[in-house]
N, C-alpha and C positions, 0 to 999 in steps of 0.2 A: 672873335670870329666866329659865327658860329657852324656847327659840323655837318660836311659833306654827306647827304646819301649817295650808300653804298648802291639803291636800287632804287627805283621808284613805281609802282604798278598796278597791279590791282588782288587780293583773295580772293579766290571765289570759292562758294560752297553751294552745291546744288544754282538753283536761278538766282541766291543771291551774291553781288558782289563790293568788294569795300577795297578806294583807294587806302594803297598805304605808303610808306618808305620805312626802309631801311635802312642799318645803320653799322658798322665791326663796332662791341663789345667789348673787343678787345685791343693792347696794343703796346708796342716794340717795347721790352724790359729793358735796363741801360745796359750797355756791352762795349767791347772795344776793339775795335776793328784793325787793324792789321797791313799795310802796307808790304806788296815783293822788294828789297831793297837787294843793289848790283856791290854787293857789298866792298872793294875793291876802290869804286867813285865816293859810293855814301848817296849817290842818284838812285831817285822810285826805274824800276821795272814798267813801260806801256805795254799796250798791244792795242796794234795796226790790225783793219781787217782786209785782207788781203785776198789777192782770186793768187792763184798760181799760175804763173805764166806771162801774167798783167802788170802784178800787187799790189799796192795801194789802193785800195776804191774808196771814191764819195757815198757817204752816209745814205746819201737821194738814191742813188741808185739799187740798192738792194732793196728787194722785194721778199715776198715768202714763197718756200718750191717746195712741193710735198715729192719726195723723193719713189718714184710706181715700181722703180728697174732703178738699177745699177746705171748711175752716172746721167740715167735720167727723170725727167722733174718739170711739174706740172708746176707753174708759175699762176700764183692767186695775189689779187691785190686787194689795200686790205678792205676794200665800197664793196667786195663781188660774196669777202668775206660775213661783210656788218649784215650783205642782204640775206643771206642764207634765216627762213620765215622758220621759225620755229614761236608755237602759242606760250611755250612756255620764258620765254624774256619778259612778257610782257602782265603774264597772270600767274599767280604759282593755285593752280586747282586741289584745294583739297580731296584727296579721294579713297583713304582712305583713316581712321580712326586704332589709336592699340593701345594698349596699357602700356604706363614709358617702359613696367617693370620688362616690356616686349624687345627691347629693343637692345641688344650690347653694350658698352659702352664703349670696346672697337671700335665700332659705327659711327662714335660721336669726331666729328670732325673743326666745325668753327662758328662760336656763337657771333648773335645777331641778332638787337636788336630791332623790335618792329614798332609801328606806331603809329594813329592813323594818318592821311597824306588834310585831312581840315578838318573843319567842324560839322559838317555834314557826311561823314563817312566814323564820327565819334562812336555814333549809337551801336549801329549795326557793330562798330569793331568790338562795342563792351560786350553787347547779344552773343559775338562768338569766342572771347576771356574767356565769361563768367561759365556760358556754357562747359568748355573746356575745366573749366578746373569740379564743376560740381560733380562732372563724369568722373572725371580723375583720368583723362587720355590725349594720345597726343594723335596731332591730326600729319597727316603726312600726302606729300603730295612731291614736284620735280618741279624744278626752275632754272630758271639758268642767266649763268655769273658768270663774266670775263671767260668767252670762250670755251665755257661747255655746261652740261649741263646736269646736276648732282636734284640729288634724292635730300627735302629738307623733309624734316619735325618742326615743328607748331605746339607750342608749352605755353604757360599764364606766365609770368613774372612778374608779378607786383603790380601796376595799374594798364601796364601792359603784356606785351606777346615778349617770348624770346624762338626765332628761326635760328635751327644749328644747321648746317648742313653736315651729308653723313656720307663716308664710303661706302663703296659698289662692293656688293660680295667678294669677286673679287680682288678686291683690292687690299685686305684682311687675307693677311695667312691663315692656316688654320691653327689651332696647339697645338693639335693631338702631338704632328713632327716635330714640337722642339717637350711633348709634356710626359712621350714617351714609354723616357730611359727612366722615370721616377718611378719607383717602387710606392707597391697599395699596403704596405705594414705598417698595424697600427702603432701610436706615440705611446712611451708610457707614459701610463697614468699622474705620476708623481711630474713628469718633467713636464707634462701639460697640465696641469694645477699649478705647476710653477712658472713656464709663461703668462696662465691668462693674468695669477693675482699678479704680474711686474705688467702686464694692459692694464690689469684696471687700475692704476698707482698712478699709470703713466696718460691715463683720458681724458680728459678736456678740453672744450667748447672753441672748434675753428677762427684759428683771428689769420687771415692772411696776410692783414700790415704785422704783422711780425717774423714775418720770411724774410728772408733781404738774399739775395746772389751774393756769395761770400766770396765769389772768385773772382769774381768781378772786382773785388773791395780789397781781392788781393793781385790783379793783376795791375791796379792800380797805385797802389803801393810798391811793387817790384819795376813800373817807369820812373815813379818817384824815385827815390832809389839811385836808377842807373839812371838819371836828371841828374843830382847832385855827386857824381862819380864816387856813390859808393859801390866796394870794394862786393861783388853777389856768391854767397860760396852755395854751392848744390849737392845733393849729396840722394843715391838711389834711396826711396825708401824701402822698407825690407816688406818683401810680402808674408801674409798670413802666414800662417799656418796650417795647414791642409790636413785630413784624415781625424781629426778630435775626433772621440770614443763618445761615450755616452758619461761617462766619471766626468772629464774633464765640461759638457754640459749641463752635468747637475750642479758644480762648483762654479762654473760662471753668474749659471740660473742664481742662483743662492746670496753669491756673494753678488747679483744686479739685486737687488733687491738688497741687503745689508747696507747698501747705500744709498737705502732710497728710494731708487728707481727713475729720481731724477720726475718727482710728481708734478702732472702739468698742472699750473695751473688752479683751477676754484676745483677741484675732481677728490672727490671725495674720497674717503679713506677704500681700499677695498673692502675690510671687512662691512663697512656702512654699505658700498656697493653691490656684495652678494648677495644673490637671486632667496629671499631664504627658502622656497620651494627645491631651492637645490641639495641634495644631500649630501654630508663629505665622505668623498674618496673612499671606500671600503679599503685600497692597496697604499694608499697614505698612513708609514710606516713612525713610527715616533722617531726621533734623532739618532738616538745610538744605532739601535735598528737596522738601519738608511748607512748609518758607517760599516755595517757588519758586515750590511748587503757588497757594497759593492765593490770589497775584493772579490768575491768570490765569480760577478760578473767582466771583472777585468781578465778573471784567470779565465773565461771564456772565449 
């Protein structure tokens, strides 16, 4: 069965209009759905839509309403909502172009594939795609989808285009309010070198199919064991210790490297990956000096 287009309309660039179709680029992953159960009877808890003083109501009698003051509503029919005139319901007008790095990753929300609607639209579609690719720009515009208008970006993706809905500025929390208590001190050079070496050892290509939801697997195993009547033992996980000092961090990083650091795929050894232009750290001490240095830090 062919995929159903999420949106059909046109992309407009100045006087050029390109009929396109948009398809969701993502899908829901595996999930475990739980129901609420009345434990004494083992029966499922159900919910009814009720009106105070009236009781359960027929779904056909329910309409949408906007509360303009407590207890008072403006009632709207579906056809009245659908009749709201907005050009972006059928047309995505590209009003600005920016470098991709200009858009913070926090603003990206959901991706969609964009394809030409027919053979006649293909030539203009390819011209737009290649122009974006050559200039290394991202197109911006606004598009109405399923009850709201989004800011969207448009960029090349293989033979097609990818449209991504973006969050508005007031939908993104400012980082400063979360990061302001983090100190601005400089890290110890030896610790930094050890961390960089560990990162280099674990560097490799990204293969998304190598990752899966281990929590779902564990839940399925739990459910299977319960169905078979096996006893489930639960125990509290010990909280990780806090307040580790620099000496503990140094020891942990060195131990991680001694264990191989979990080399990633076909990543090159750290010695091969190190940039030839990078000078060895002047602060890096031989093993004996580092050992002698450790107690002094601990006393401090």
